[in-house]
N, CA, C and O atoms as a GROMACS GRO file, in nm:
protein
  276
    1MET      N    1  -1.926  -1.725   1.876
    1MET     CA    2  -1.946  -1.586   1.911
    1MET      C    3  -1.853  -1.499   1.826
    1MET      O    4  -1.736  -1.534   1.806
    2CYS      N    5  -1.904  -1.387   1.777
    2CYS     CA    6  -1.824  -1.297   1.694
    2CYS      C    7  -1.744  -1.200   1.780
    2CYS      O    8  -1.786  -1.161   1.888
    3LYS      N    9  -1.628  -1.164   1.730
    3LYS     CA   10  -1.541  -1.068   1.798
    3LYS      C   11  -1.609  -0.930   1.800
    3LYS      O   12  -1.666  -0.890   1.699
    4PRO      N   13  -1.604  -0.858   1.911
    4PRO     CA   14  -1.666  -0.725   1.916
    4PRO      C   15  -1.591  -0.625   1.829
    4PRO      O   16  -1.475  -0.646   1.794
    5ARG      N   17  -1.659  -0.517   1.794
    5ARG     CA   18  -1.600  -0.411   1.713
    5ARG      C   19  -1.483  -0.347   1.788
    5ARG      O   20  -1.472  -0.359   1.910
    6LEU      N   21  -1.396  -0.278   1.713
    6LEU     CA   22  -1.285  -0.208   1.776
    6LEU      C   23  -1.339  -0.097   1.864
    6LEU      O   24  -1.420  -0.016   1.819
    7ASN      N   25  -1.297  -0.093   1.987
    7ASN     CA   26  -1.345   0.010   2.079
    7ASN      C   27  -1.234   0.107   2.119
    7ASN      O   28  -1.260   0.205   2.189
    8THR      N   29  -1.114   0.081   2.077
    8THR     CA   30  -1.001   0.165   2.113
    8THR      C   31  -0.958   0.246   1.992
    8THR      O   32  -0.948   0.194   1.881
    9ALA      N   33  -0.934   0.372   2.014
    9ALA     CA   34  -0.886   0.457   1.904
    9ALA      C   35  -0.745   0.412   1.863
    9ALA      O   36  -0.664   0.375   1.948
   10LEU      N   37  -0.718   0.414   1.735
   10LEU     CA   38  -0.586   0.381   1.686
   10LEU      C   39  -0.502   0.509   1.686
   10LEU      O   40  -0.543   0.610   1.630
   11ILE      N   41  -0.386   0.505   1.748
   11ILE     CA   42  -0.300   0.623   1.761
   11ILE      C   43  -0.258   0.672   1.623
   11ILE      O   44  -0.206   0.595   1.542
   12GLY      N   45  -0.282   0.800   1.597
   12GLY     CA   46  -0.246   0.859   1.469
   12GLY      C   47  -0.352   0.841   1.361
   12GLY      O   48  -0.332   0.882   1.247
   13PHE      N   49  -0.464   0.779   1.397
   13PHE     CA   50  -0.572   0.754   1.302
   13PHE      C   51  -0.701   0.812   1.358
   13PHE      O   52  -0.716   0.829   1.478
   14LYS      N   53  -0.794   0.842   1.268
   14LYS     CA   54  -0.926   0.888   1.311
   14LYS      C   55  -1.031   0.800   1.247
   14LYS      O   56  -1.012   0.747   1.138
   15LYS      N   57  -1.143   0.786   1.316
   15LYS     CA   58  -1.253   0.706   1.263
   15LYS      C   59  -1.309   0.776   1.140
   15LYS      O   60  -1.322   0.899   1.140
   16ALA      N   61  -1.343   0.701   1.037
   16ALA     CA   62  -1.388   0.760   0.912
   16ALA      C   63  -1.511   0.687   0.859
   16ALA      O   64  -1.542   0.575   0.899
   17THR      N   65  -1.580   0.754   0.769
   17THR     CA   66  -1.693   0.691   0.701
   17THR      C   67  -1.639   0.601   0.590
   17THR      O   68  -1.524   0.614   0.548
   18THR      N   69  -1.722   0.512   0.543
   18THR     CA   70  -1.683   0.424   0.433
   18THR      C   71  -1.649   0.504   0.308
   18THR      O   72  -1.553   0.471   0.238
   19ILE      N   73  -1.725   0.607   0.280
   19ILE     CA   74  -1.701   0.690   0.161
   19ILE      C   75  -1.564   0.757   0.169
   19ILE      O   76  -1.490   0.756   0.070
   20GLU      N   77  -1.529   0.816   0.283
   20GLU     CA   78  -1.397   0.879   0.301
   20GLU      C   79  -1.285   0.777   0.282
   20GLU      O   80  -1.188   0.802   0.210
   21ALA      N   81  -1.300   0.663   0.346
   21ALA     CA   82  -1.195   0.562   0.344
   21ALA      C   83  -1.177   0.501   0.204
   21ALA      O   84  -1.064   0.482   0.159
   22GLU      N   85  -1.288   0.472   0.137
   22GLU     CA   86  -1.277   0.413   0.004
   22GLU      C   87  -1.212   0.510  -0.095
   22GLU      O   88  -1.138   0.467  -0.184
   23ALA      N   89  -1.239   0.639  -0.081
   23ALA     CA   90  -1.175   0.738  -0.168
   23ALA      C   91  -1.024   0.742  -0.143
   23ALA      O   92  -0.946   0.755  -0.237
   24LEU      N   93  -0.984   0.731  -0.017
   24LEU     CA   94  -0.843   0.735   0.020
   24LEU      C   95  -0.769   0.608  -0.022
   24LEU      O   96  -0.652   0.614  -0.060
   25THR      N   97  -0.835   0.494  -0.015
   25THR     CA   98  -0.768   0.365  -0.038
   25THR      C   99  -0.786   0.309  -0.178
   25THR      O  100  -0.754   0.193  -0.203
   26LYS      N  101  -0.838   0.389  -0.269
   26LYS     CA  102  -0.867   0.344  -0.405
   26LYS      C  103  -0.748   0.275  -0.471
   26LYS      O  104  -0.765   0.170  -0.534
   27ASP      N  105  -0.628   0.330  -0.458
   27ASP     CA  106  -0.508   0.274  -0.522
   27ASP      C  107  -0.411   0.209  -0.422
   27ASP      O  108  -0.295   0.187  -0.454
   28ALA      N  109  -0.459   0.180  -0.304
   28ALA     CA  110  -0.372   0.127  -0.198
   28ALA      C  111  -0.357  -0.025  -0.210
   28ALA      O  112  -0.437  -0.093  -0.274
   29THR      N  113  -0.252  -0.075  -0.147
   29THR     CA  114  -0.227  -0.218  -0.136
   29THR      C  115  -0.295  -0.269  -0.010
   29THR      O  116  -0.285  -0.205   0.095
   30VAL      N  117  -0.362  -0.383  -0.018
   30VAL     CA  118  -0.437  -0.438   0.095
   30VAL      C  119  -0.362  -0.555   0.156
   30VAL      O  120  -0.311  -0.641   0.085
   31THR      N  121  -0.354  -0.557   0.291
   31THR     CA  122  -0.292  -0.665   0.364
   31THR      C  123  -0.388  -0.712   0.471
   31THR      O  124  -0.447  -0.631   0.543
   32GLU      N  125  -0.406  -0.843   0.482
   32GLU     CA  126  -0.491  -0.898   0.587
   32GLU      C  127  -0.406  -0.916   0.712
   32GLU      O  128  -0.307  -0.989   0.710
   33PHE      N  129  -0.443  -0.848   0.821
   33PHE     CA  130  -0.366  -0.855   0.946
   33PHE      C  131  -0.413  -0.968   1.036
   33PHE      O  132  -0.331  -1.041   1.092
   34ASP      N  133  -0.543  -0.981   1.050
   34ASP     CA  134  -0.597  -1.072   1.149
   34ASP      C  135  -0.730  -1.125   1.097
   34ASP      O  136  -0.808  -1.049   1.040
   35ALA      N  137  -0.756  -1.252   1.116
   35ALA     CA  138  -0.882  -1.307   1.067
   35ALA      C  139  -0.941  -1.408   1.166
   35ALA      O  140  -0.947  -1.527   1.138
   36PRO      N  141  -0.984  -1.359   1.283
   36PRO     CA  142  -1.052  -1.449   1.376
   36PRO      C  143  -1.190  -1.485   1.321
   36PRO      O  144  -1.235  -1.422   1.225
   37PRO      N  145  -1.258  -1.580   1.379
   37PRO     CA  146  -1.390  -1.618   1.329
   37PRO      C  147  -1.485  -1.498   1.320
   37PRO      O  148  -1.491  -1.416   1.412
   38CYS      N  149  -1.555  -1.488   1.210
   38CYS     CA  150  -1.660  -1.386   1.187
   38CYS      C  151  -1.608  -1.245   1.162
   38CYS      O  152  -1.689  -1.154   1.146
   39SER      N  153  -1.477  -1.222   1.159
   39SER     CA  154  -1.428  -1.086   1.136
   39SER      C  155  -1.290  -1.090   1.070
   39SER      O  156  -1.225  -1.194   1.066
   40VAL      N  157  -1.248  -0.975   1.021
   40VAL     CA  158  -1.115  -0.964   0.960
   40VAL      C  159  -1.068  -0.820   0.970
   40VAL      O  160  -1.149  -0.727   0.964
   41THR      N  161  -0.938  -0.800   0.986
   41THR     CA  162  -0.880  -0.667   0.991
   41THR      C  163  -0.787  -0.652   0.871
   41THR      O  164  -0.697  -0.733   0.850
   42TYR      N  165  -0.810  -0.546   0.793
   42TYR     CA  166  -0.729  -0.519   0.674
   42TYR      C  167  -0.648  -0.392   0.696
   42TYR      O  168  -0.695  -0.297   0.758
   43GLY      N  169  -0.526  -0.390   0.645
   43GLY     CA  170  -0.444  -0.269   0.644
   43GLY      C  171  -0.427  -0.223   0.501
   43GLY      O  172  -0.406  -0.305   0.411
   44TYR      N  173  -0.436  -0.095   0.478
   44TYR     CA  174  -0.420  -0.038   0.344
   44TYR      C  175  -0.296   0.050   0.344
   44TYR      O  176  -0.282   0.141   0.425
   45THR      N  177  -0.204   0.021   0.251
   45THR     CA  178  -0.079   0.097   0.245
   45THR      C  179  -0.064   0.164   0.109
   45THR      O  180  -0.116   0.118   0.007
   46HIS      N  181   0.008   0.275   0.112
   46HIS     CA  182   0.042   0.347  -0.010
   46HIS      C  183   0.186   0.393   0.008
   46HIS      O  184   0.217   0.459   0.106
   47ASN      N  185   0.272   0.359  -0.085
   47ASN     CA  186   0.416   0.388  -0.074
   47ASN      C  187   0.473   0.335   0.057
   47ASN      O  188   0.550   0.403   0.125
   48ASN      N  189   0.436   0.213   0.092
   48ASN     CA  190   0.483   0.145   0.214
   48ASN      C  191   0.445   0.216   0.343
   48ASN      O  192   0.509   0.194   0.446
   49GLU      N  193   0.344   0.301   0.341
   49GLU     CA  194   0.297   0.371   0.461
   49GLU      C  195   0.153   0.330   0.487
   49GLU      O  196   0.069   0.337   0.397
   50LEU      N  197   0.124   0.288   0.610
   50LEU     CA  198  -0.012   0.251   0.646
   50LEU      C  199  -0.100   0.375   0.645
   50LEU      O  200  -0.073   0.472   0.717
   51ILE      N  201  -0.206   0.372   0.563
   51ILE     CA  202  -0.292   0.490   0.552
   51ILE      C  203  -0.434   0.465   0.603
   51ILE      O  204  -0.507   0.560   0.631
   52ALA      N  205  -0.472   0.337   0.616
   52ALA     CA  206  -0.607   0.307   0.663
   52ALA      C  207  -0.614   0.166   0.719
   52ALA      O  208  -0.538   0.078   0.680
   53VAL      N  209  -0.707   0.147   0.811
   53VAL     CA  210  -0.734   0.016   0.869
   53VAL      C  211  -0.885  -0.006   0.861
   53VAL      O  212  -0.963   0.082   0.894
   54GLU      N  213  -0.924  -0.126   0.817
   54GLU     CA  214  -1.065  -0.161   0.809
   54GLU      C  215  -1.090  -0.283   0.896
   54GLU      O  216  -1.022  -0.385   0.883
   55PHE      N  217  -1.187  -0.272   0.984
   55PHE     CA  218  -1.228  -0.386   1.065
   55PHE      C  219  -1.364  -0.428   1.013
   55PHE      O  220  -1.462  -0.356   1.030
   56ALA      N  221  -1.371  -0.546   0.951
   56ALA     CA  222  -1.496  -0.595   0.894
   56ALA      C  223  -1.546  -0.712   0.976
   56ALA      O  224  -1.469  -0.800   1.015
   57GLN      N  225  -1.674  -0.712   1.003
   57GLN     CA  226  -1.734  -0.818   1.082
   57GLN      C  227  -1.854  -0.873   1.006
   57GLN      O  228  -1.932  -0.796   0.949
   58LEU      N  229  -1.870  -1.002   1.006
   58LEU     CA  230  -1.979  -1.067   0.937
   58LEU      C  231  -2.112  -1.009   0.984
   58LEU      O  232  -2.141  -1.007   1.103
   59GLY      N  233  -2.192  -0.964   0.890
   59GLY     CA  234  -2.324  -0.911   0.924
   59GLY      C  235  -2.325  -0.770   0.978
   59GLY      O  236  -2.428  -0.725   1.028
   60ALA      N  237  -2.213  -0.699   0.970
   60ALA     CA  238  -2.206  -0.563   1.023
   60ALA      C  239  -2.137  -0.472   0.921
   60ALA      O  240  -2.067  -0.518   0.831
   61VAL      N  241  -2.158  -0.343   0.937
   61VAL     CA  242  -2.092  -0.244   0.852
   61VAL      C  243  -1.946  -0.235   0.896
   61VAL      O  244  -1.917  -0.240   1.016
   62SER      N  245  -1.856  -0.222   0.801
   62SER     CA  246  -1.713  -0.210   0.833
   62SER      C  247  -1.686  -0.086   0.916
   62SER      O  248  -1.753   0.016   0.904
   63GLU      N  249  -1.584  -0.098   1.002
   63GLU     CA  250  -1.538   0.016   1.081
   63GLU      C  251  -1.406   0.059   1.020
   63GLU      O  252  -1.314  -0.022   1.008
   64TRP      N  253  -1.395   0.185   0.980
   64TRP     CA  254  -1.276   0.237   0.912
   64TRP      C  255  -1.201   0.336   1.000
   64TRP      O  256  -1.262   0.415   1.073
   65TRP      N  257  -1.069   0.331   0.992
   65TRP     CA  258  -0.980   0.428   1.058
   65TRP      C  259  -0.880   0.474   0.952
   65TRP      O  260  -0.817   0.391   0.886
   66ILE      N  261  -0.865   0.607   0.936
   66ILE     CA  262  -0.771   0.660   0.838
   66ILE      C  263  -0.665   0.744   0.908
   66ILE      O  264  -0.690   0.803   1.013
   67LYS      N  265  -0.547   0.749   0.847
   67LYS     CA  266  -0.435   0.822   0.906
   67LYS      C  267  -0.467   0.971   0.909
   67LYS      O  268  -0.512   1.029   0.810
   68GLU      N  269  -0.443   1.033   1.025
   68GLU     CA  270  -0.462   1.177   1.038
   68GLU      C  271  -0.348   1.250   0.969
   68GLU      O  272  -0.234   1.204   0.968
   69LYS      N  273  -0.381   1.363   0.912
   69LYS     CA  274  -0.278   1.441   0.840
   69LYS      C  275  -0.208   1.535   0.933
   69LYS      O  276  -0.119   1.609   0.891
   0.00000   0.00000   0.00000
């Protein structure tokens, strides 16, 4: 069974489209936080500051959260 999508808002982050997130994370460093079966959570940092989180699930569109300004 695959892990369900993130249902809780991340404090200080807002849900974003893939286009918004990819533009923001173009030059960011990627870190894999968690990799349970069928899914993975990535953190994107710039200057040692977390700027985006991506929750990817096998067979589904990624869910993106970006840091609010």
